C-alpha positions in Angstrom: 84.4 60.9 151.3 82.1 62.3 148.7 82.3 62.3 145.0 83.3 66.0 145.1 86.2 65.1 147.3 87.5 62.6 144.8 87.1 65.2 142.0 89.2 67.7 144.1 91.8 65.0 144.8 91.9 64.2 141.1 92.3 67.9 140.2 95.3 68.2 142.6 96.8 65.0 141.3 96.6 66.4 137.8 98.2 69.6 139.0 101.1 67.7 140.5 101.5 65.5 137.4 101.6 68.5 135.1 104.1 70.4 137.4 106.4 67.4 137.1 106.0 67.5 133.3 104.7 63.9 133.3 102.2 62.6 130.8 99.4 60.3 132.0 101.2 57.5 130.1 104.6 58.2 131.7 103.2 58.1 135.2 100.9 55.1 134.5 103.9 53.2 133.2 106.0 54.0 136.3 103.5 52.3 138.6 102.2 49.6 136.2 98.7 51.1 135.8 96.8 52.0 132.7 96.6 55.5 131.2 92.8 55.3 131.4 93.0 54.5 135.2 95.2 57.6 135.7 92.6 59.6 133.7 89.8 58.3 135.9 91.8 59.2 139.1 92.3 62.7 137.8 88.6 63.1 136.9 87.5 61.8 140.3 85.9 58.6 138.9 88.3 56.4 140.8 88.8 56.7 144.5 92.5 56.4 145.2 95.7 54.5 144.4 98.2 54.0 147.2 100.9 52.7 144.7 100.7 56.0 142.8 100.8 58.1 146.0 103.8 56.1 147.2 105.6 56.6 143.9 104.9 60.3 143.8 106.1 60.7 147.4 109.3 58.6 147.0 110.4 59.4 143.5 109.2 63.1 143.3 109.0 64.2 146.9 105.3 65.1 146.5 103.4 66.1 149.6 100.6 63.5 149.7 98.7 65.6 152.2 98.5 68.3 149.5 96.9 65.8 147.0 94.5 64.3 149.6 93.5 67.5 151.5 94.8 70.5 149.6 96.8 71.5 152.7 100.5 72.4 152.6 102.8 72.8 149.6 102.7 70.6 146.6 106.2 69.2 147.3 108.0 68.2 150.5 111.2 70.1 150.9 114.2 68.0 152.2 112.1 65.0 153.0 113.6 61.9 151.6 111.8 58.6 152.2 115.0 56.7 151.7 116.2 58.2 155.0 113.4 56.6 157.0 114.3 53.7 159.3 112.8 50.3 158.6 110.1 50.7 161.2 108.8 53.9 159.6 108.9 52.3 156.1 106.8 49.5 157.4 104.3 51.9 159.0 104.0 53.8 155.7 103.4 50.5 153.8 100.7 49.5 156.3 99.1 52.9 156.1 99.0 52.9 152.3 97.5 49.4 152.4 94.8 50.6 154.8 94.0 53.6 152.6 93.3 51.3 149.7 91.1 49.0 151.8 89.0 51.5 153.8 88.2 55.1 153.2 87.3 55.5 156.9 91.0 55.3 157.9 91.9 58.3 155.9 92.3 60.7 158.8 94.1 58.2 161.0 96.6 57.6 158.1 97.1 61.3 157.7 97.9 61.6 161.4 100.4 58.8 161.1 102.1 60.5 158.1 102.4 63.7 160.1 104.1 61.8 163.0 106.5 60.1 160.7 107.3 63.3 158.9 108.1 65.0 162.2 110.3 62.2 163.4 112.2 62.1 160.1 113.0 65.8 160.5 114.5 65.3 163.9 
């Protein structure tokens, strides 16, 4: 991913935060991060934060695909991560960990999320 990709992700992250009427401090406190780190994410100076994405997806039904790629709606309709079985929850945790460790797995992770999303709707 290029720096411009991170800037675009940061812009979408900021859009989501503002649409949820959350301050940088409020969202930082909810995932035990600093306000300056959230600011750096939104400006594209930091690469990613799986804890933040997980929080947005589970607590606010944010479509992480929207933040990362700009595709789809900002929010998932009717998708509740609490309804996933333990196997899917473990897959999600593993994918978020991979995203933090290596940028190269981004597309593989997005494919896995798509599969989980489809199986959860069934």
